[in-house]
N, C-alpha and C positions, 0 to 999 in steps of 0.2 A: 440263678440262686444268689442269695446275699452272701456277704463276706463270711459270717459265722457259719452259715450252712455249708459253704464250700470247704472251710477249714474243718468243720465237724465231719464232713463226708470223708475226708482223708483219714480221719481217726476212727470213724465208726463203720464206714462202708468203703474200704479202700479200693476194692475192685471196680465199683461204679465210678469212683473219682478218677481212677487211672484211665478207665475207658473214655471218660469225658475229656480228659486232657489229651489223650492220644488222638481223639477225634477232632481236636482243634480248639478246645476251650483252654486258653492259656492259663498260666499260673502267676499272675501279677500279684496275687495276695502275699507271696513270700517276701516281696520287696517291702510291703507294709509291716510284716512281722519282723523283718530285720531292723527296720527303722524303730519299731517299738522296743525291740531288744536293746538297741543302743540307748534309747531314752531311759528305759527302765533300769538298765544295768550301769549306766554311765552318767546318771543325773548329777552327782556331785562334781564330776570332771567338767561336764557341760556348763554347769552353773559357774564354776571358777573361771572357765574360759570366757563366758559372757561378761562376768564382772571385770576381767582384765581388759576385754574389748571396750567396755563402758569407760574404764579408766584411761583409755587411750593407748594401751599396749596391744595393738592389732596383731603383731607377730605372735605374741604369747597366746592370744585368743585363738588365732588360726591353728597354732600347734596343738592347743588343748582340744579343739574341736576335731582335728585330724586324728589325734590319739584316741578320742572317744569313738570315732567311726572305725578305727583300726581294730577295735575290740571284736567286731564281727568278721574279721578277715579269716579266721579259721573256719567259720561256718560257710562263708562264701567259697573258700578253697575246697571244702568238702563237697559242696554242691557242684562245683566245676569238675572235680575229679569224678564224681558220680555220673555227670553228663558225658564225660569223655569215655568212661567205661561202658556206659549204655550204648554209645555210638560204636565202640569196638565190638561189643558182644552182639548187638542187634544187627549190625551191618547197615550200610546205606542202601536204600532202595528208592526207586521212583514209584510214585503212586499215580497210576494212570498211563496214558499213551506216552511213547518216547518223545513226541514233539511237544507235549504239554509241560508247563513249568512244574518242577518238583514241589510237592506240598511242603509246608514248613517243617523243619526238624523239631520234634517235640522232646528230644532227650533232655534239654536243659529244664523244660517245664516239669518233666517227670522226676528228674533228680531233685529239683527244688521242692516238689511235693513230698518226696521222701524225707526231707529235712524237717517237715512239720511235726511228725511224731517224736523225732529226736528232741526238738525244742519243747514239746509238751511234757515229755518225761523229765527232762532236765529242770524245767520250771516247777513241775509238781514236786520233785525231790527237794529243790531249794525252798519252796513254800512249806513243805512238811517240816523240814529241820529248822526253819525260821520259827514256825509255830511251836515246835518243841523247845525252842530257846537254846539250842546248842548247835555247834557245827557238825557236819557229817564226819564220821570216823572214816579212815581210809577204806575199810571194807564196804561201808555203806555207799561211799562215793563211787567205788568200783562197781557195786551192784547197780546203782543208778545209771552209770555210763554204759554198762553191758546191756541193760534193758533198753536204753535209748537207742544205742547202735543196732541192737537186734530188731527192734520194731521198725526203725528206718530201713534196715536191710530188707525186711519183708516187703515193705512198700516198693523199694527199689526193684526187687525181684518181680513183683507184680507188674511194674512198669516195663521191665525187660520182656516178660512173657507177652504182654500186650503189644509191644513193638514187633516182636517176632511173629505174632499172629496176624498183624495188619498187613 
């Protein structure tokens, strides 16, 4: 499948996407989405850092780029915590005979895929209120956050069930 089909599968047919990931089709797409999130959300900061680098202030440029990249740290931390929890709840098992190498652990891939609906809802909320020409009110922001976490949790639970079934 192509990139958009894989991302769409997580949003529209999560069971099938979770089964494919658990069967060994990795989730490298999330790295591209994280990079796109940095570029889209931190473009002014990246541009300032590049200008500072062009002007010869390499230290300021590197700090600016580092700060831009740090914007996704909460997302990465959420993915890692999700993977750790998947490992704890699903347990570690060997797939195949005891003398064969263990199949790769898919908990990180599954946790990363659970982040995709979170990103989609947060992005949709931001685009909606940008189109409306006003910032979100606290209640609206809370509703978007709860919806995003809820949908991501459903994908995470589907991943957990698939790991337990395997």
